[in-house]
N, C-alpha and C positions, 0 to 999 in steps of 0.2 A: 190259297187265293181268297181274298175277301170278296163279298158281293159288291160292296161300296166302300170307297175310301174318300173322306172329306178332308179338306184343308181349310183352316180358318182361325178365328179368334174366339176362344171361350171366355165367358164372363160370369162373375158372380152377380146375381140379381138381388136388388132390394126393392120390393114391390109394396106400394101403399094403395090399398083398395079405395080409400076416400080421404078427404082432407082431415087431418088430425089423427088418423089411424096410425098405429105403429107400422114400420116397414118390416115386412116378412122376408127372410132370406130365401132365395131360390137360386136358380142357375139359368144362364142364357148363353147367347152367342149363336147366331143363326145356323151355322153348319154343325155345331155341336148338338143343338136341339134336333136338327134333321137326322143325325145319326142315332140319337137316342130313340127318336120316333121309329126309325127303320128297325132298330134292334128289338123294340117292343113288339113290332109287327112280324118278327121272324127272320129278318135279314141278318147276314153276317156282316156287321158294320164295323168300320175302323175309322180312327180319327188321328190326324197329325196336326200338331201345333206346338207352341212353347208356352210354358207356365212359369211363374215365379216360384222361388223356393220359400213359399210362405203358406200360411194356413189356408188361404183361398185356393191356391194351387193344389194343396193336399186334398181339400174338399172336392175339387173337380175330379181329381184322380180317383177318389173313393166313389164318386158318382158314376164315372164311366165303368169302373169295375162292377159296381152293383147292377148297372143296366146292361152289362154284357157287351159293351163297346170296346173293341181292341184299341187300347191307347198305349201299347207297349213301346212305340217309337216316339212318343211325346218327349220333347226336350225340356229339361228343367234348367232355367237360367237363374243362377244365384245373384246376378247383378241387375235384375229387373223384377217388376211386380206383376201380379196377375190383375187383369182388368176388372173393373166394377161398373155397374150401371144401375140407375134408379128408374123406376116406373111409377108414374102418377096417373090418375084417371080423372076425367072431367067430361063435360057435355060434348066435347069434340073428339072423345076417344082417349087412347092412352098416349102419354108423352114420355120420352126417354131423355135422361141426362146421363152423361158418361164421365168416368174417370179412367181413361184408357191410354192417354198420351205416354209414350215410352214403355208400354207394356211388353212383356216377354214375347207375346205373339207378334207384336209389331216389329220386332227385331229379327224375325226369321229371314234368312237369305237363301239363295239357290243352293249353297253348299250344305244346308241343313236337311234338304229333302231326302226322304227315304225312297231312293230311286227304285230299289228292288220291289218295294211294296206297291208303288205306283204302277210298275210294269205288270204286277200280278193281279191287280184288282179288275173286276169286270167294269165298274163305272167309277170314274173320278168325279167328285162333286166339289165345285168351287162357287163362290158368290162374289158380288161386288164388294161386300164388306171385307172379304178375304184380301182384296186388292186395295181397298181404300185406306187401310190403317197405316201404311207406309209405302215408300217407293220400293224398298227391298222386298216387302211382302208381295207387292204387285208383280215384281220381276220373278219372284219365286213361284207365284201362281202361274204365270205364263210359262215358265220352265216346266212346271209339273204338267201343264196341258200338253206341251210339246212331247214330253216323255210318254204320256198316255197315248197320244195319237201315233207316235212312232211304234209303240207296242201293240197297235190295233185295238186299243181299249176305247170304250165310250167315254165321252166327257159331258157332264151335266153342268149347267150354269144358271144361277138365279141372280139377276141384276141387283136385287135388294138395295135399292138406292138409298143412301143416307147422306143428305146434303150437309149435315153437321161435320162430316168427315172430309169432304172435298167439294169443290165448286162443280156446278153442273157441266160446264164445258169439259173439264178434265175427266169427270166421271163418264160422260158420254163417249169420249175418245177411247178410254181404256175398256169400258164395258162393251162397246161395239166391237172393238178388236178381239176381245175374248169371245164374244158371241159368234164371231165368224169362224172360230175354231171348235165350237161345241157341236155335239150331236143332238143334245136334249136341251131346249131352252125353256126355262120355267119363270117367265116374267109375271109380276103382279100388274094389274091394270094401271094403278096410279104410277108405279115406277116406269112402265112402258110409255105412258102418256107424256111424262116429263122427258124421257130419253129420246123417244122417237117422234114426239109431237103428234101422236095419234090417240084417239079416244075410242074408236070402234074396235072391238075385240078381233073381228075377222081381219081388219086392216093391220092390226098389231101382229097377228099370226103370220100374215103374208110378209110383213116387214122382216121378221126373224127367219122365216123360211128363205127369203131372198138373200139374207146375210150368210146363210149356209147351214143352219140347223136342219136336221132331218125330221125332227119332231118338236112341236111347240105346244106348250100347255099354258094358256093365259089364265091366271088365277083372278077370279072376279069377286072374291069375298062373299058377301051375302047373296050374290047373284049366281054363284056356282063357278063354273069353269068352262073353257073352250079348249078342246084338244084338236090339233091339226097336223096333218102330214101333207105332202104334195098331192096325194091322191084322195084324201078323205079328211073330213072334219066332223066333230060331234060336239054339241052343246050339252053340258052336264048341268042338270037342274040342281038348285040349292036344296039343302036339307035344313029344315027349321028346327032349331034347338033353343033351350033357354040359355042364351049366351051371356056371360058376365065379363070375359076378358079374352080378347083376340090377340094377345101379345105374341104367342108362338104359333098361330094358326098357319101362316105361310110356310114356316119352317116344317111344321108337321106335315103339310101337304107335300113338300119336297121329299121328306123321308119316306112317307107312305107311298108316294108315286114310284120312287126308285125301288123300294122294297117289293112292291107288287109287279113292277115291270120286270125285275130280275126273275121273279117267281113265275110269272105267266107269259111274258114276252108279248103282251097285248097292251099297247099304249092307251087305248080307249077304256079298257077295263081298269087299267091302272089309274086313269084319271077319275073314273067313277069312285073307285076305292079311296083314293086320296081325298076326294071331295067330302066323303063321309067322315073320314078320319079327322080332317081339319075342322069340320063343324063340331065334332065331339070334343075336340081339344079346347073349345071356347067355353066349356061349361064350368071350368074352375079357374082359380087365380094362378098367374105365373106362366112361364114358358114351358116348364118341364113336367110339373106335377100332374096336370090334366091330360098329358099325352095318352091316347087310348091304347089298349091291347087289341090283338087281332080278333079275339072272340067278340069284343064290343063292336068293332067295326063291321064284322060279318053279320052280327045280329041286327044292327041298325040298317045295313044294306038290304037285308031280306025284308025288313019292315017297310021300306020305301016303295 
């Protein structure tokens, strides 16, 4: 049994630190990033997706092997390509451009799901991106959620709204429906504001608790986080770091939160731990390279 199994779309990243600088190759994909973060922090993390039979898919496979993420059930599709994305940086933060239409991951369907692995994991993690890439992927994610719930497993969901992938009305309908079936809701403030029409973190937590989540953690970026259950809530203070790139911070938060929640079964301690991990992940460029190890997070936690 794995601690956490995520389903989604991995991507190869090309990241440009400033105008005119060369693009540096890295890796991305929100749920893949989250599982790498979880593995670096000591969790038994697994990943399911589809990749192309190309050099980029091979590079991702090598990455998961190196990072200790179980990707043994990943599908290799010889008729489709592995997705790519570009990151550029400016005064308003980082901007994404994608080459993912028709990617192998977007062609996943319900029949591809590793049903036995979903039934055996402690937490299934899915995101809005997992469902936005195609109708078949959206249906597969819903089917995976149903399998996990029928097997009495926990479901974690991060809306991770990407309006370049689908219009807001459709995103809202699909994401709200998925969030009704999740146990752990991990919305970011900006995403939740667009989806729920709310800006107050407590109101956002209440919104997702009413939808059905047992635990909500609202990620507030530089302002920290808010963890809430029906009985208790706690505001997590931010950690100041010399940040250079927040590309994978939200994904790091997800992976760190789930890893620590599995380990300690304390959602508020997990939120504090994840808040530190996410802050540390902004100290370097790219989504994967700066993801911290447990010793770094624990040392930084003790110093706060």
